[in-house]
All heavy atoms as TSV, in Angstrom:
chain	resi	resn	atom	element	x	y	z
A	1	MET	N	N	60.671	67.289	98.965
A	1	MET	CA	C	61.559	66.247	99.441
A	1	MET	C	C	62.737	66.147	98.424
A	1	MET	O	O	62.566	66.156	97.205
A	1	MET	CB	C	60.779	64.897	99.486
A	1	MET	CG	C	61.599	63.757	99.859
A	1	MET	SD	S	60.571	62.279	99.926
A	1	MET	CE	C	61.713	61.158	99.248
A	2	PHE	N	N	63.872	65.922	98.971
A	2	PHE	CA	C	65.076	65.702	98.214
A	2	PHE	C	C	65.034	64.320	97.569
A	2	PHE	O	O	64.911	63.329	98.229
A	2	PHE	CB	C	66.330	65.844	99.018
A	2	PHE	CG	C	67.592	65.531	98.278
A	2	PHE	CD1	C	68.096	66.412	97.407
A	2	PHE	CD2	C	68.171	64.307	98.447
A	2	PHE	CE1	C	69.276	66.159	96.633
A	2	PHE	CE2	C	69.351	63.985	97.705
A	2	PHE	CZ	C	69.881	64.892	96.804
A	3	ASP	N	N	65.034	64.340	96.237
A	3	ASP	CA	C	65.042	62.981	95.584
A	3	ASP	C	C	66.229	62.822	94.657
A	3	ASP	O	O	66.335	61.757	94.028
A	3	ASP	CB	C	63.704	62.803	94.785
A	3	ASP	CG	C	63.572	63.840	93.662
A	3	ASP	OD1	O	64.466	64.538	93.367
A	3	ASP	OD2	O	62.476	63.778	93.018
A	4	GLY	N	N	67.108	63.745	94.592
A	4	GLY	CA	C	68.341	63.528	93.834
A	4	GLY	C	C	68.249	63.538	92.351
A	4	GLY	O	O	69.138	63.087	91.665
A	5	THR	N	N	67.102	64.033	91.789
A	5	THR	CA	C	66.930	64.054	90.325
A	5	THR	C	C	67.275	65.340	89.662
A	5	THR	O	O	67.182	65.463	88.472
A	5	THR	CB	C	65.533	63.662	90.013
A	5	THR	OG1	O	64.628	64.651	90.580
A	5	THR	CG2	C	65.131	62.269	90.566
A	6	GLU	N	N	67.676	66.378	90.401
A	6	GLU	CA	C	67.891	67.682	89.822
A	6	GLU	C	C	69.424	67.978	89.732
A	6	GLU	O	O	70.208	67.396	90.511
A	6	GLU	CB	C	67.267	68.745	90.652
A	6	GLU	CG	C	65.749	68.527	90.750
A	6	GLU	CD	C	65.105	69.507	91.665
A	6	GLU	OE1	O	65.300	70.712	91.379
A	6	GLU	OE2	O	64.397	69.135	92.571
A	7	GLY	N	N	69.742	68.845	88.819
A	7	GLY	CA	C	71.168	69.276	88.626
A	7	GLY	C	C	71.091	70.644	88.144
A	7	GLY	O	O	70.081	71.431	88.210
A	8	THR	N	N	72.196	71.148	87.632
A	8	THR	CA	C	72.340	72.523	87.192
A	8	THR	C	C	73.344	72.594	86.017
A	8	THR	O	O	74.148	71.719	85.848
A	8	THR	CB	C	72.730	73.467	88.264
A	8	THR	OG1	O	72.787	74.844	87.782
A	8	THR	CG2	C	74.172	73.170	88.870
A	9	LYS	N	N	73.271	73.638	85.264
A	9	LYS	CA	C	74.275	73.909	84.203
A	9	LYS	C	C	74.914	75.265	84.477
A	9	LYS	O	O	74.283	76.161	85.033
A	9	LYS	CB	C	73.597	73.944	82.842
A	9	LYS	CG	C	73.082	72.649	82.376
A	9	LYS	CD	C	74.305	71.821	81.892
A	9	LYS	CE	C	73.758	70.520	81.293
A	9	LYS	NZ	N	74.857	69.670	80.900
A	10	SER	N	N	76.104	75.421	84.139
A	10	SER	CA	C	76.759	76.710	84.268
A	10	SER	C	C	76.220	77.672	83.243
A	10	SER	O	O	75.512	77.305	82.270
A	10	SER	CB	C	78.305	76.579	84.035
A	10	SER	OG	O	78.512	76.257	82.751
A	11	ALA	N	N	76.525	78.965	83.386
A	11	ALA	CA	C	75.999	79.941	82.499
A	11	ALA	C	C	76.398	79.656	81.057
A	11	ALA	O	O	75.663	79.972	80.089
A	11	ALA	CB	C	76.450	81.364	82.882
A	12	ALA	N	N	77.578	79.077	80.884
A	12	ALA	CA	C	78.064	78.821	79.526
A	12	ALA	C	C	77.426	77.570	78.940
A	12	ALA	O	O	77.654	77.200	77.746
A	12	ALA	CB	C	79.545	78.680	79.513
A	13	GLY	N	N	76.640	76.867	79.694
A	13	GLY	CA	C	75.988	75.621	79.192
A	13	GLY	C	C	76.714	74.395	79.494
A	13	GLY	O	O	76.192	73.261	79.243
A	14	GLY	N	N	78.008	74.437	79.882
A	14	GLY	CA	C	78.805	73.313	80.179
A	14	GLY	C	C	78.858	72.919	81.651
A	14	GLY	O	O	78.213	73.689	82.472
A	15	ALA	N	N	79.464	71.864	81.897
A	15	ALA	CA	C	79.565	71.471	83.344
A	15	ALA	C	C	80.728	72.225	84.023
A	15	ALA	O	O	81.828	72.205	83.498
A	15	ALA	CB	C	79.821	69.977	83.456
A	16	SER	N	N	80.450	72.905	85.147
A	16	SER	CA	C	81.498	73.561	85.911
A	16	SER	C	C	81.901	72.693	87.055
A	16	SER	O	O	81.319	71.606	87.233
A	16	SER	CB	C	80.938	74.862	86.415
A	16	SER	OG	O	79.928	74.636	87.390
A	17	GLU	N	N	82.856	73.121	87.804
A	17	GLU	CA	C	83.263	72.313	89.004
A	17	GLU	C	C	82.095	72.201	89.958
A	17	GLU	O	O	81.901	71.153	90.523
A	17	GLU	CB	C	84.428	73.077	89.638
A	17	GLU	CG	C	84.863	72.471	90.976
A	17	GLU	CD	C	85.583	71.129	90.813
A	17	GLU	OE1	O	85.879	70.700	89.680
A	17	GLU	OE2	O	85.791	70.449	91.857
A	18	ALA	N	N	81.327	73.296	90.111
A	18	ALA	CA	C	80.148	73.241	91.029
A	18	ALA	C	C	79.159	72.222	90.487
A	18	ALA	O	O	78.536	71.457	91.283
A	18	ALA	CB	C	79.537	74.614	91.157
A	19	ASP	N	N	78.942	72.227	89.161
A	19	ASP	CA	C	77.985	71.192	88.610
A	19	ASP	C	C	78.481	69.779	88.889
A	19	ASP	O	O	77.719	68.929	89.224
A	19	ASP	CB	C	77.858	71.444	87.090
A	19	ASP	CG	C	77.305	72.695	86.667
A	19	ASP	OD1	O	76.440	73.206	87.427
A	19	ASP	OD2	O	77.640	73.205	85.595
A	20	ARG	N	N	79.754	69.525	88.762
A	20	ARG	CA	C	80.300	68.231	89.034
A	20	ARG	C	C	80.084	67.781	90.458
A	20	ARG	O	O	79.731	66.634	90.758
A	20	ARG	CB	C	81.793	68.181	88.685
A	20	ARG	CG	C	82.445	66.781	88.795
A	20	ARG	CD	C	83.991	66.835	88.602
A	20	ARG	NE	N	84.673	67.662	89.643
A	20	ARG	CZ	C	84.849	67.219	90.872
A	20	ARG	NH1	N	84.366	66.106	91.334
A	20	ARG	NH2	N	85.476	67.990	91.760
A	21	LEU	N	N	80.220	68.738	91.348
A	21	LEU	CA	C	80.063	68.450	92.748
A	21	LEU	C	C	78.583	68.147	93.021
A	21	LEU	O	O	78.259	67.233	93.846
A	21	LEU	CB	C	80.486	69.669	93.609
A	21	LEU	CG	C	81.990	69.858	93.715
A	21	LEU	CD1	C	82.323	71.237	94.273
A	21	LEU	CD2	C	82.673	68.733	94.517
A	22	ILE	N	N	77.681	68.768	92.325
A	22	ILE	CA	C	76.241	68.519	92.521
A	22	ILE	C	C	75.924	67.145	92.062
A	22	ILE	O	O	75.197	66.369	92.749
A	22	ILE	CB	C	75.348	69.613	91.786
A	22	ILE	CG1	C	75.439	70.958	92.522
A	22	ILE	CG2	C	73.876	69.086	91.672
A	22	ILE	CD1	C	74.712	72.036	91.801
A	23	VAL	N	N	76.499	66.725	90.913
A	23	VAL	CA	C	76.232	65.368	90.408
A	23	VAL	C	C	76.800	64.356	91.426
A	23	VAL	O	O	76.165	63.331	91.677
A	23	VAL	CB	C	76.905	65.174	88.981
A	23	VAL	CG1	C	76.878	63.750	88.618
A	23	VAL	CG2	C	76.210	66.046	87.982
A	24	GLU	N	N	77.967	64.645	91.935
A	24	GLU	CA	C	78.593	63.698	92.935
A	24	GLU	C	C	77.682	63.669	94.225
A	24	GLU	O	O	77.486	62.533	94.706
A	24	GLU	CB	C	79.987	64.195	93.333
A	24	GLU	CG	C	81.016	63.869	92.333
A	24	GLU	CD	C	82.412	64.218	92.842
A	24	GLU	OE1	O	82.719	63.978	93.993
A	24	GLU	OE2	O	83.215	64.662	92.011
A	25	ALA	N	N	77.128	64.771	94.619
A	25	ALA	CA	C	76.236	64.808	95.759
A	25	ALA	C	C	74.999	63.992	95.544
A	25	ALA	O	O	74.537	63.209	96.369
A	25	ALA	CB	C	75.885	66.281	96.135
A	26	ILE	N	N	74.442	64.087	94.339
A	26	ILE	CA	C	73.189	63.354	94.073
A	26	ILE	C	C	73.476	61.850	94.037
A	26	ILE	O	O	72.650	61.106	94.376
A	26	ILE	CB	C	72.647	63.836	92.669
A	26	ILE	CG1	C	72.075	65.248	92.776
A	26	ILE	CG2	C	71.616	62.895	92.087
A	26	ILE	CD1	C	71.701	65.925	91.485
A	27	ASN	N	N	74.651	61.470	93.682
A	27	ASN	CA	C	75.115	60.075	93.643
A	27	ASN	C	C	75.827	59.624	94.869
A	27	ASN	O	O	76.376	58.485	94.902
A	27	ASN	CB	C	75.919	59.797	92.387
A	27	ASN	CG	C	75.128	59.979	91.175
A	27	ASN	OD1	O	74.075	59.376	90.940
A	27	ASN	ND2	N	75.572	60.836	90.238
A	28	ALA	N	N	75.835	60.437	95.880
A	28	ALA	CA	C	76.633	60.154	97.075
A	28	ALA	C	C	76.120	58.896	97.808
A	28	ALA	O	O	74.917	58.539	97.738
A	28	ALA	CB	C	76.575	61.345	98.067
A	29	ALA	N	N	77.013	58.267	98.509
A	29	ALA	CA	C	76.717	57.031	99.254
A	29	ALA	C	C	75.781	57.256	100.435
A	29	ALA	O	O	75.008	56.441	100.785
A	29	ALA	CB	C	77.950	56.382	99.627
A	30	ASP	N	N	75.839	58.469	101.019
A	30	ASP	CA	C	75.049	58.722	102.167
A	30	ASP	C	C	74.738	60.215	102.272
A	30	ASP	O	O	75.234	61.038	101.488
A	30	ASP	CB	C	75.734	58.308	103.471
A	30	ASP	CG	C	77.027	58.956	103.704
A	30	ASP	OD1	O	77.101	60.158	103.670
A	30	ASP	OD2	O	78.007	58.218	103.941
A	31	ARG	N	N	73.790	60.552	103.134
A	31	ARG	CA	C	73.360	61.974	103.270
A	31	ARG	C	C	74.413	62.903	103.725
A	31	ARG	O	O	74.508	64.060	103.341
A	31	ARG	CB	C	72.163	62.023	104.242
A	31	ARG	CG	C	70.942	61.267	103.730
A	31	ARG	CD	C	69.710	61.408	104.591
A	31	ARG	NE	N	69.929	61.067	105.965
A	31	ARG	CZ	C	68.960	60.854	106.817
A	31	ARG	NH1	N	67.706	60.971	106.467
A	31	ARG	NH2	N	69.285	60.515	108.066
A	32	ILE	N	N	75.307	62.461	104.571
A	32	ILE	CA	C	76.371	63.257	105.114
A	32	ILE	C	C	77.277	63.718	103.991
A	32	ILE	O	O	77.653	64.850	103.818
A	32	ILE	CB	C	77.168	62.628	106.261
A	32	ILE	CG1	C	76.240	62.493	107.432
A	32	ILE	CG2	C	78.427	63.453	106.600
A	32	ILE	CD1	C	76.745	61.561	108.517
A	33	GLU	N	N	77.697	62.724	103.120
A	33	GLU	CA	C	78.567	63.051	101.997
A	33	GLU	C	C	77.840	63.916	101.037
A	33	GLU	O	O	78.408	64.952	100.509
A	33	GLU	CB	C	78.970	61.748	101.278
A	33	GLU	CG	C	79.831	61.920	100.089
A	33	GLU	CD	C	80.207	60.677	99.355
A	33	GLU	OE1	O	79.861	59.631	99.791
A	33	GLU	OE2	O	80.828	60.829	98.317
A	34	ALA	N	N	76.561	63.726	100.794
A	34	ALA	CA	C	75.830	64.554	99.844
A	34	ALA	C	C	75.757	65.982	100.330
A	34	ALA	O	O	75.998	66.926	99.655
A	34	ALA	CB	C	74.383	63.983	99.617
A	35	HIS	N	N	75.419	66.170	101.668
A	35	HIS	CA	C	75.360	67.495	102.234
A	35	HIS	C	C	76.673	68.233	102.065
A	35	HIS	O	O	76.755	69.402	101.755
A	35	HIS	CB	C	74.845	67.419	103.655
A	35	HIS	CG	C	74.471	68.730	104.267
A	35	HIS	ND1	N	75.423	69.616	104.721
A	35	HIS	CD2	C	73.253	69.258	104.559
A	35	HIS	CE1	C	74.703	70.674	105.198
A	35	HIS	NE2	N	73.446	70.441	105.159
A	36	CYS	N	N	77.767	67.511	102.388
A	36	CYS	CA	C	79.130	68.066	102.303
A	36	CYS	C	C	79.394	68.568	100.888
A	36	CYS	O	O	79.891	69.654	100.654
A	36	CYS	CB	C	80.088	67.014	102.720
A	36	CYS	SG	S	81.821	67.455	102.434
A	37	LEU	N	N	79.046	67.768	99.859
A	37	LEU	CA	C	79.330	68.084	98.533
A	37	LEU	C	C	78.411	69.257	98.074
A	37	LEU	O	O	78.814	70.106	97.251
A	37	LEU	CB	C	79.140	66.901	97.538
A	37	LEU	CG	C	80.160	65.794	97.736
A	37	LEU	CD1	C	79.745	64.483	97.104
A	37	LEU	CD2	C	81.475	66.264	97.258
A	38	PHE	N	N	77.193	69.318	98.522
A	38	PHE	CA	C	76.328	70.435	98.151
A	38	PHE	C	C	76.913	71.711	98.831
A	38	PHE	O	O	76.880	72.836	98.182
A	38	PHE	CB	C	74.930	70.255	98.683
A	38	PHE	CG	C	74.096	69.308	97.865
A	38	PHE	CD1	C	73.237	68.408	98.517
A	38	PHE	CD2	C	74.074	69.374	96.510
A	38	PHE	CE1	C	72.465	67.554	97.704
A	38	PHE	CE2	C	73.287	68.511	95.682
A	38	PHE	CZ	C	72.436	67.613	96.312
A	39	ASN	N	N	77.487	71.631	100.019
A	39	ASN	CA	C	78.148	72.770	100.638
A	39	ASN	C	C	79.318	73.240	99.770
A	39	ASN	O	O	79.481	74.454	99.566
A	39	ASN	CB	C	78.756	72.373	102.061
A	39	ASN	CG	C	77.738	72.632	103.101
A	39	ASN	OD1	O	76.866	73.454	103.031
A	39	ASN	ND2	N	77.878	71.826	104.134
A	40	LEU	N	N	80.138	72.360	99.227
A	40	LEU	CA	C	81.190	72.672	98.392
A	40	LEU	C	C	80.710	73.390	97.085
A	40	LEU	O	O	81.375	74.299	96.648
A	40	LEU	CB	C	82.091	71.494	98.130
A	40	LEU	CG	C	82.796	70.824	99.318
A	40	LEU	CD1	C	83.546	69.615	98.868
A	40	LEU	CD2	C	83.738	71.845	100.011
A	41	ALA	N	N	79.701	72.784	96.525
A	41	ALA	CA	C	79.157	73.355	95.251
A	41	ALA	C	C	78.567	74.749	95.535
A	41	ALA	O	O	78.767	75.675	94.754
A	41	ALA	CB	C	78.078	72.417	94.731
A	42	ALA	N	N	77.882	74.938	96.657
A	42	ALA	CA	C	77.397	76.250	96.977
A	42	ALA	C	C	78.502	77.273	97.192
A	42	ALA	O	O	78.429	78.438	96.734
A	42	ALA	CB	C	76.499	76.194	98.214
A	43	ALA	N	N	79.573	76.864	97.768
A	43	ALA	CA	C	80.765	77.761	98.000
A	43	ALA	C	C	81.389	78.130	96.662
A	43	ALA	O	O	82.069	79.170	96.583
A	43	ALA	CB	C	81.794	77.019	98.831
A	44	ARG	N	N	81.113	77.329	95.663
A	44	ARG	CA	C	81.628	77.691	94.276
A	44	ARG	C	C	80.584	78.371	93.442
A	44	ARG	O	O	80.773	78.475	92.209
A	44	ARG	CB	C	82.153	76.382	93.584
A	44	ARG	CG	C	83.442	75.928	94.167
A	44	ARG	CD	C	83.802	74.491	93.731
A	44	ARG	NE	N	85.092	74.116	94.199
A	44	ARG	CZ	C	85.375	73.722	95.439
A	44	ARG	NH1	N	84.486	73.806	96.375
A	44	ARG	NH2	N	86.680	73.306	95.758
A	45	GLY	N	N	79.520	78.742	94.040
A	45	GLY	CA	C	78.533	79.645	93.359
A	45	GLY	C	C	77.332	78.943	92.802
A	45	GLY	O	O	76.545	79.599	92.099
A	46	ALA	N	N	77.146	77.677	93.034
A	46	ALA	CA	C	75.998	76.924	92.513
A	46	ALA	C	C	74.739	77.243	93.343
A	46	ALA	O	O	74.609	76.764	94.427
A	46	ALA	CB	C	76.246	75.485	92.439
A	47	ARG	N	N	73.866	78.036	92.812
A	47	ARG	CA	C	72.690	78.424	93.547
A	47	ARG	C	C	71.730	77.159	93.750
A	47	ARG	O	O	71.097	77.091	94.774
A	47	ARG	CB	C	71.827	79.567	92.843
A	47	ARG	CG	C	72.533	80.940	93.054
A	47	ARG	CD	C	71.801	81.984	92.415
A	47	ARG	NE	N	72.436	82.233	91.134
A	47	ARG	CZ	C	71.870	82.690	90.055
A	47	ARG	NH1	N	70.614	82.982	90.044
A	47	ARG	NH2	N	72.598	82.915	88.924
A	48	ASP	N	N	71.699	76.311	92.805
A	48	ASP	CA	C	70.828	75.096	92.982
A	48	ASP	C	C	71.310	74.249	94.119
A	48	ASP	O	O	70.540	73.633	94.775
A	48	ASP	CB	C	70.870	74.245	91.693
A	48	ASP	CG	C	70.059	74.775	90.534
A	48	ASP	OD1	O	69.175	75.696	90.805
A	48	ASP	OD2	O	70.208	74.335	89.443
A	49	ALA	N	N	72.593	74.288	94.371
A	49	ALA	CA	C	73.187	73.497	95.542
A	49	ALA	C	C	72.649	74.015	96.844
A	49	ALA	O	O	72.401	73.190	97.773
A	49	ALA	CB	C	74.702	73.586	95.547
A	50	LEU	N	N	72.405	75.304	96.974
A	50	LEU	CA	C	71.814	75.828	98.219
A	50	LEU	C	C	70.419	75.222	98.484
A	50	LEU	O	O	70.145	74.768	99.552
A	50	LEU	CB	C	71.722	77.337	98.087
A	50	LEU	CG	C	73.027	78.134	98.053
A	50	LEU	CD1	C	72.778	79.546	97.785
A	50	LEU	CD2	C	73.759	77.942	99.367
A	51	ARG	N	N	69.622	75.168	97.447
A	51	ARG	CA	C	68.259	74.638	97.609
A	51	ARG	C	C	68.277	73.166	97.835
A	51	ARG	O	O	67.590	72.647	98.729
A	51	ARG	CB	C	67.419	74.993	96.348
A	51	ARG	CG	C	65.991	74.436	96.425
A	51	ARG	CD	C	65.248	74.802	95.107
A	51	ARG	NE	N	65.955	74.449	93.915
A	51	ARG	CZ	C	66.049	73.248	93.435
A	51	ARG	NH1	N	65.553	72.222	94.016
A	51	ARG	NH2	N	66.729	73.089	92.275
A	52	LEU	N	N	69.062	72.454	97.059
A	52	LEU	CA	C	69.174	71.009	97.261
A	52	LEU	C	C	69.735	70.601	98.661
A	52	LEU	O	O	69.220	69.692	99.294
A	52	LEU	CB	C	70.078	70.436	96.185
A	52	LEU	CG	C	69.478	70.448	94.712
A	52	LEU	CD1	C	70.547	70.189	93.699
A	52	LEU	CD2	C	68.275	69.626	94.584
A	53	ARG	N	N	70.711	71.384	99.082
A	53	ARG	CA	C	71.221	71.153	100.420
A	53	ARG	C	C	70.175	71.326	101.510
A	53	ARG	O	O	70.043	70.589	102.415
A	53	ARG	CB	C	72.430	72.060	100.687
A	53	ARG	CG	C	73.087	71.837	102.065
A	53	ARG	CD	C	74.169	72.819	102.327
A	53	ARG	NE	N	73.477	74.146	102.432
A	53	ARG	CZ	C	74.197	75.295	102.327
A	53	ARG	NH1	N	75.486	75.296	102.127
A	53	ARG	NH2	N	73.557	76.428	102.416
A	54	GLN	N	N	69.404	72.456	101.324
A	54	GLN	CA	C	68.347	72.735	102.268
A	54	GLN	C	C	67.266	71.616	102.306
A	54	GLN	O	O	66.806	71.229	103.367
A	54	GLN	CB	C	67.661	74.055	101.885
A	54	GLN	CG	C	66.699	74.544	102.903
A	54	GLN	CD	C	66.185	75.973	102.584
A	54	GLN	OE1	O	66.254	76.397	101.418
A	54	GLN	NE2	N	65.763	76.631	103.595
A	55	GLU	N	N	66.911	71.075	101.133
A	55	GLU	CA	C	65.913	70.050	101.024
A	55	GLU	C	C	66.458	68.731	101.756
A	55	GLU	O	O	65.731	68.101	102.487
A	55	GLU	CB	C	65.575	69.684	99.626
A	55	GLU	CG	C	64.742	70.761	98.895
A	55	GLU	CD	C	64.559	70.497	97.433
A	55	GLU	OE1	O	64.730	69.300	96.987
A	55	GLU	OE2	O	64.133	71.417	96.768
A	56	LEU	N	N	67.711	68.417	101.493
A	56	LEU	CA	C	68.346	67.330	102.145
A	56	LEU	C	C	68.468	67.487	103.655
A	56	LEU	O	O	68.108	66.594	104.413
A	56	LEU	CB	C	69.741	67.088	101.531
A	56	LEU	CG	C	70.532	65.924	102.142
A	56	LEU	CD1	C	69.855	64.638	101.913
A	56	LEU	CD2	C	71.882	65.895	101.446
A	57	ALA	N	N	68.832	68.686	104.057
A	57	ALA	CA	C	68.997	68.925	105.445
A	57	ALA	C	C	67.702	68.710	106.276
A	57	ALA	O	O	67.645	68.312	107.435
A	57	ALA	CB	C	69.493	70.332	105.685
A	58	ALA	N	N	66.538	68.975	105.600
A	58	ALA	CA	C	65.245	68.739	106.281
A	58	ALA	C	C	65.020	67.292	106.593
A	58	ALA	O	O	64.202	66.990	107.494
A	58	ALA	CB	C	64.119	69.210	105.361
A	59	GLU	N	N	65.795	66.367	106.004
A	59	GLU	CA	C	65.663	64.924	106.263
A	59	GLU	C	C	66.779	64.376	107.227
A	59	GLU	O	O	66.855	63.226	107.497
A	59	GLU	CB	C	65.720	64.138	104.947
A	59	GLU	CG	C	64.616	64.539	104.026
A	59	GLU	CD	C	64.751	63.882	102.660
A	59	GLU	OE1	O	65.612	63.004	102.519
A	59	GLU	OE2	O	63.978	64.292	101.725
A	60	MET	N	N	67.686	65.249	107.610
A	60	MET	CA	C	68.806	64.980	108.397
A	60	MET	C	C	68.697	65.265	109.855
A	60	MET	O	O	67.982	66.241	110.166
A	60	MET	CB	C	70.110	65.566	107.772
A	60	MET	CG	C	70.444	65.113	106.395
A	60	MET	SD	S	71.743	66.007	105.636
A	60	MET	CE	C	73.140	65.434	106.611
A	61	THR	N	N	69.462	64.602	110.691
A	61	THR	CA	C	69.471	64.963	112.077
A	61	THR	C	C	70.505	66.103	112.281
A	61	THR	O	O	71.357	66.324	111.478
A	61	THR	CB	C	69.962	63.809	113.021
A	61	THR	OG1	O	71.361	63.494	112.690
A	61	THR	CG2	C	69.079	62.567	112.829
A	62	PRO	N	N	70.363	66.889	113.355
A	62	PRO	CA	C	71.325	67.916	113.634
A	62	PRO	C	C	72.811	67.399	113.714
A	62	PRO	O	O	73.737	68.064	113.228
A	62	PRO	CB	C	70.908	68.517	114.984
A	62	PRO	CG	C	69.457	68.268	115.012
A	62	PRO	CD	C	69.295	66.938	114.332
A	63	ALA	N	N	72.961	66.200	114.228
A	63	ALA	CA	C	74.271	65.589	114.282
A	63	ALA	C	C	74.890	65.338	112.941
A	63	ALA	O	O	76.022	65.573	112.664
A	63	ALA	CB	C	74.309	64.329	115.146
A	64	GLU	N	N	74.032	64.835	112.006
A	64	GLU	CA	C	74.478	64.572	110.682
A	64	GLU	C	C	74.865	65.880	109.941
A	64	GLU	O	O	75.882	65.867	109.231
A	64	GLU	CB	C	73.400	63.866	109.845
A	64	GLU	CG	C	73.074	62.402	110.256
A	64	GLU	CD	C	71.905	61.856	109.482
A	64	GLU	OE1	O	70.888	62.477	109.380
A	64	GLU	OE2	O	72.015	60.699	109.067
A	65	ILE	N	N	74.061	66.880	110.088
A	65	ILE	CA	C	74.356	68.148	109.496
A	65	ILE	C	C	75.720	68.708	109.995
A	65	ILE	O	O	76.503	69.175	109.212
A	65	ILE	CB	C	73.178	69.177	109.692
A	65	ILE	CG1	C	71.946	68.675	108.980
A	65	ILE	CG2	C	73.591	70.562	109.230
A	65	ILE	CD1	C	70.694	69.457	109.346
A	66	ALA	N	N	75.846	68.649	111.310
A	66	ALA	CA	C	77.151	69.183	111.894
A	66	ALA	C	C	78.297	68.383	111.332
A	66	ALA	O	O	79.363	68.996	111.008
A	66	ALA	CB	C	77.061	69.078	113.397
A	67	MET	N	N	78.182	67.090	111.173
A	67	MET	CA	C	79.267	66.313	110.678
A	67	MET	C	C	79.626	66.702	109.235
A	67	MET	O	O	80.725	66.817	108.773
A	67	MET	CB	C	78.919	64.818	110.748
A	67	MET	CG	C	80.083	63.900	110.345
A	67	MET	SD	S	79.637	62.128	110.513
A	67	MET	CE	C	79.416	62.003	112.266
A	68	ALA	N	N	78.546	66.848	108.434
A	68	ALA	CA	C	78.699	67.240	107.027
A	68	ALA	C	C	79.393	68.620	106.921
A	68	ALA	O	O	80.219	68.858	106.077
A	68	ALA	CB	C	77.340	67.241	106.305
A	69	GLN	N	N	78.969	69.568	107.748
A	69	GLN	CA	C	79.560	70.905	107.722
A	69	GLN	C	C	81.040	70.849	108.139
A	69	GLN	O	O	81.856	71.539	107.517
A	69	GLN	CB	C	78.759	71.828	108.619
A	69	GLN	CG	C	77.393	72.162	108.081
A	69	GLN	CD	C	76.532	72.894	109.048
A	69	GLN	OE1	O	76.657	72.837	110.307
A	69	GLN	NE2	N	75.560	73.608	108.442
A	70	ARG	N	N	81.303	70.076	109.103
A	70	ARG	CA	C	82.749	69.959	109.489
A	70	ARG	C	C	83.563	69.355	108.361
A	70	ARG	O	O	84.707	69.820	108.057
A	70	ARG	CB	C	82.882	68.983	110.738
A	70	ARG	CG	C	82.753	69.730	112.056
A	70	ARG	CD	C	83.126	68.840	113.238
A	70	ARG	NE	N	82.451	67.632	113.316
A	70	ARG	CZ	C	81.280	67.364	113.811
A	70	ARG	NH1	N	80.670	68.366	114.385
A	70	ARG	NH2	N	80.695	66.185	113.883
A	71	ARG	N	N	83.042	68.291	107.698
A	71	ARG	CA	C	83.721	67.656	106.615
A	71	ARG	C	C	83.967	68.700	105.488
A	71	ARG	O	O	85.027	68.771	104.886
A	71	ARG	CB	C	82.924	66.498	106.134
A	71	ARG	CG	C	83.752	65.586	105.175
A	71	ARG	CD	C	82.993	64.355	104.778
A	71	ARG	NE	N	82.758	63.450	105.910
A	71	ARG	CZ	C	81.930	62.371	105.827
A	71	ARG	NH1	N	81.356	62.099	104.733
A	71	ARG	NH2	N	81.733	61.650	106.894
A	72	ALA	N	N	82.900	69.523	105.158
A	72	ALA	CA	C	83.095	70.499	104.061
A	72	ALA	C	C	84.110	71.548	104.481
A	72	ALA	O	O	84.934	71.924	103.591
A	72	ALA	CB	C	81.733	71.095	103.841
A	73	ARG	N	N	84.066	72.003	105.668
A	73	ARG	CA	C	85.102	72.991	106.137
A	73	ARG	C	C	86.493	72.422	106.034
A	73	ARG	O	O	87.438	73.080	105.534
A	73	ARG	CB	C	84.840	73.452	107.558
A	73	ARG	CG	C	83.704	74.535	107.653
A	73	ARG	CD	C	83.725	75.133	109.077
A	73	ARG	NE	N	83.508	74.187	110.101
A	73	ARG	CZ	C	82.293	73.815	110.589
A	73	ARG	NH1	N	81.186	74.347	110.071
A	73	ARG	NH2	N	82.113	72.905	111.544
A	74	ASP	N	N	86.699	71.171	106.443
A	74	ASP	CA	C	87.983	70.566	106.360
A	74	ASP	C	C	88.465	70.409	104.915
A	74	ASP	O	O	89.683	70.660	104.648
A	74	ASP	CB	C	87.956	69.185	107.022
A	74	ASP	CG	C	87.749	69.145	108.524
A	74	ASP	OD1	O	87.955	70.283	109.129
A	74	ASP	OD2	O	87.471	68.157	109.100
A	75	LEU	N	N	87.609	70.090	104.037
A	75	LEU	CA	C	87.960	69.938	102.592
A	75	LEU	C	C	88.261	71.295	102.001
A	75	LEU	O	O	89.240	71.400	101.256
A	75	LEU	CB	C	86.868	69.283	101.802
A	75	LEU	CG	C	86.669	67.765	102.110
A	75	LEU	CD1	C	85.472	67.250	101.347
A	75	LEU	CD2	C	87.905	67.050	101.588
A	76	ILE	N	N	87.521	72.381	102.363
A	76	ILE	CA	C	87.834	73.694	101.888
A	76	ILE	C	C	89.170	74.213	102.406
A	76	ILE	O	O	89.991	74.665	101.582
A	76	ILE	CB	C	86.738	74.681	102.298
A	76	ILE	CG1	C	85.452	74.363	101.480
A	76	ILE	CG2	C	87.150	76.101	102.102
A	76	ILE	CD1	C	84.209	75.120	102.009
A	77	ARG	N	N	89.529	73.895	103.593
A	77	ARG	CA	C	90.819	74.260	104.133
A	77	ARG	C	C	91.957	73.469	103.431
A	77	ARG	O	O	92.999	74.000	103.124
A	77	ARG	CB	C	90.899	74.020	105.607
A	77	ARG	CG	C	90.359	75.184	106.436
A	77	ARG	CD	C	90.627	74.911	107.921
A	77	ARG	NE	N	89.351	75.169	108.602
A	77	ARG	CZ	C	88.716	74.336	109.370
A	77	ARG	NH1	N	89.219	73.182	109.665
A	77	ARG	NH2	N	87.537	74.679	109.884
A	78	LEU	N	N	91.688	72.217	103.193
A	78	LEU	CA	C	92.725	71.325	102.568
A	78	LEU	C	C	93.032	71.743	101.177
A	78	LEU	O	O	94.185	71.720	100.713
A	78	LEU	CB	C	92.199	69.852	102.612
A	78	LEU	CG	C	93.158	68.798	102.085
A	78	LEU	CD1	C	94.373	68.661	102.966
A	78	LEU	CD2	C	92.414	67.474	102.036
A	79	TYR	N	N	92.000	72.136	100.411
A	79	TYR	CA	C	92.187	72.488	98.968
A	79	TYR	C	C	92.238	73.935	98.689
A	79	TYR	O	O	92.260	74.283	97.541
A	79	TYR	CB	C	91.141	71.745	98.138
A	79	TYR	CG	C	91.322	70.326	98.148
A	79	TYR	CD1	C	90.407	69.551	98.972
A	79	TYR	CD2	C	92.295	69.685	97.494
A	79	TYR	CE1	C	90.598	68.161	98.999
A	79	TYR	CE2	C	92.528	68.285	97.567
A	79	TYR	CZ	C	91.611	67.526	98.314
A	79	TYR	OH	O	91.752	66.207	98.357
A	80	SER	N	N	92.359	74.772	99.733
A	80	SER	CA	C	92.371	76.282	99.438
A	80	SER	C	C	93.830	76.739	99.381
A	80	SER	O	O	94.707	76.166	99.908
A	80	SER	CB	C	91.640	76.996	100.530
A	80	SER	OG	O	90.264	76.783	100.415
């Protein structure tokens, strides 16, 4: 079960952009925002984000997942 207590460190031991996104996801206001942020962290190479997103998705409806994926795609396009 996703409980939001896990995080990750970059190979250098410091916080990377992906790490920051994981922390934001863990502290997100809702599951859709959290899933979106885990998607963004995974796109930046955070392997832990993939697992955490999968755990969270198991608790979400298909409509919530679709909304989170659309939001993540929109943000990737906006900031690429």
